[in-house]
N, C-alpha and C positions, 0 to 999 in steps of 0.2 A: 174975925168972923164970929158972929154970935151963935147961940145954940140952934136957933131956927135955921140959919144959913147952913150950919154944919149938917143938920138933919136932912135938908134938901139935897145937899151935895152928896151925902151918903146914899141917897135913894136914886141917884141918877144912873141909869144903866149905861154900859159901854156903848160907844158910838161905832157902828159898823158901816162899811161902805154901802151896804144895801139899804141902810136907813130903815130897817124893818121895825115894826112895832114890837115892844117887849111887854111881857106880863109874867111876873113870878120867875124871872130869869130865863124864860124861854123865848127864843126868837121866832115870832109868828110869821116871818117872811122866809123861814128856812126851807131848804130843799126837802120835799116830802118823798120818802123812799119806801118802796115795797120790797121785802126780801123773800125770795122763793128759793129755798134750800132744804133738801130732804134730810140731811144729817142734823139732828137736834143740837148737838154740841157746837157745830160750825155755825148754825143759824143763830143760836143764842150769843155766840161770840161776835158775830157781825152786828147784831142788834145792839150789843153792849158798847162796842167801840164806836159805832156810828152815833150812838146816843151821847157820846162824849164831845162830839163836834157841835159847836154852838150854831152853825149854819145848816145843820141837818136834823131831820126828825124821821124816825121810822113810824109810818102810819099803820103798817100791817106786816105780818110775816106768816109764812105757810110752808108746809112740807110736800105739797103735791101740785102738779102743773094745772090741773083743772081748777082747784081752789085759787091758784094764783090769778087765773083769768077772771074769776068771779070777784076776787078782792080788788083787782085792778079796776073793774067796772064800778065797783062801789066807792073806792077812794080816789080814783084818778090821780095816782101819784105822779110826781114830776119825773122820777127816775125809778126804774125797776132793776134789781139785781136778780138774775135768772140763772139757776143751775141748769145743766142739760139733762142729766139723768134723774128723773123723779117718777114716783108712782102715779098711776091714773092717767097722766098725760105728760109726755116729756117736754123739755124746755123749748125745743124748736117749734113744736105744734102750739105750745102756749104763746110763743112770740107771734106766730101767724095769726092766732085768734085775737090777741090783743091789738095787733096792728090792723086787723080787719075792722075793729071798732074805731081805731084812731091811727091813721097812717103816720102821724107825727109822734106817736108814743116813743119815749126814749128808754131803751132797754140795754143793759150791760150784761153780757154773758160772763158769769163767774164760775169756773169749772176746773176740774182736775185734768180734763181731756185736752191734749194738745195736738191730736192728729189733724192733718190738713183737711180731711173730710168733715170733721167736727167743726172746725173753724169756718169752712166754706158754708156748711148748712146753717150755722148760727148767723153769719153775716148775711147770707142770702135771705134768711127769714126776716131780716130787718134790724138786727142788733146794731147799736151804735158803737159798741166796743166789745172786745173779747179779752178777758183777763183770766189768768190762772190763779188758783187759790193760794199759791205761795207768794203772791204779790205783796209788797210792803204796804203797810196801812196808809202811809202818806200818799203813795202812788194811787191807791184805791180811792182815797178821798179826792185827790186832784182829778182823777178820771170822772168821778161823779160830778164834780163841779163843771168840768169841761163839757161832758155830755149834756148836763142841764142847760148850759149856755148855747147848745146847738151844734157842738162840734162832734165829729166822728173820730174816735181815738183807737188806733191800732198800733200796739207796740211793735218794734222792728222785727222781733223774732216771730211774732204772729203774722206780720205782713209778708215775711219771706215765705212762710209755709203756705199762706193764701195765694201768693204769686205762683208757687209751684203747682197748686191745685187748679187754678183757673183755666189753663190751656187744655186740660184733659177732658175727655168725654165722660159724661155721667153714666154710671152703671144702671141698667134697668133692674126692676124688682126681681125678675127671673134670674138675671146674671148674679145678683147678690145672693140668691138662694143657692145657686150652683157654687158660688165662691165659698159659702158657709160649709157646704157638704165637702168641697175639696179640702177645706181646712180640717175637717174631721177625718181625712184620709181615705175617703170612699172613692172607688174607681168609677169610671163613667157608667158602667152597667148598673151599679147600685144607686148612683145618683139618678139615673133615668127611672129606676123602679120607685124611688122615694118621691119623685116629682111627677110620676106617671107620664113621662115623655120618652121618646125613643133615644137610643144611644147615639144615633147620628145627630139628633138635635142637641144632646148634651155636648158633643164634640164641637158643634157650631158655637154654642155659648162659651165654651172654654177658649176657643180661638178668639172670640170677641173680647173676652176678659184679658187675654194676653196682649191683644192690640191696644186696648184702652189703658191698661196698666203699664204698657211698654216693657213687658217681661217676656222671657223665653221658656220658663218652666213653672210647674206648679209650686215648687218650693219658693221661687222668687215671687210668684204672684201672692202667696200667703204672707211673705215677709213685707212686701210693699203694701198690701191691704192692711196689715197690722199697723204699720207706720202711719198710714193715712187715716186710721180710725174706722176702717170699714168692717173690721172684725173685733170682737171682744172675746179673746181666748187666752 
């Protein structure tokens, strides 16, 4: 092989299954990703490790849900990693707004919350997968690739909790308010005063809570609500 042939061989980029175009070592057919995560260290870490994958590119990152929606509209990423708890707008509402623009938007919830209510709300909003932040990086990368290819990916532990949640009735906003005040230890009379409703009405809401949560006491209701992610105490 002469010097010219060696030079040409040295400049030939790796061959990938996607046969994407290359320029300066970057695969321009890579999966374009938006990262929405309010913890700076976590967000920077995600951007860094994703940037090491030759078939992935982070096109934008943000720390609040409202900006996530705006950045999605601007960049139209292939896949979005979305935290649930963020300032300005939470992840669930951000998912709803993004999917209102494009029902085919591919979004992965990546969060610390594993309550079945959180899982239910995220998947109902239209997420294609639900991962916890302790996921191994290779599992995260594979999930991104699978979702990008059109698959819905639900790990077995998440699927089990989602199955437990689905048969139950959804709590109304008023019942959630009553539940929150129950968790604060307030009796029916004070709950009624706080919500400006009668004590009889409070008792009715409590009975509905017990039925929907399938419990027999306030203590059990609070325990189940915490496990399902209905309360943050």
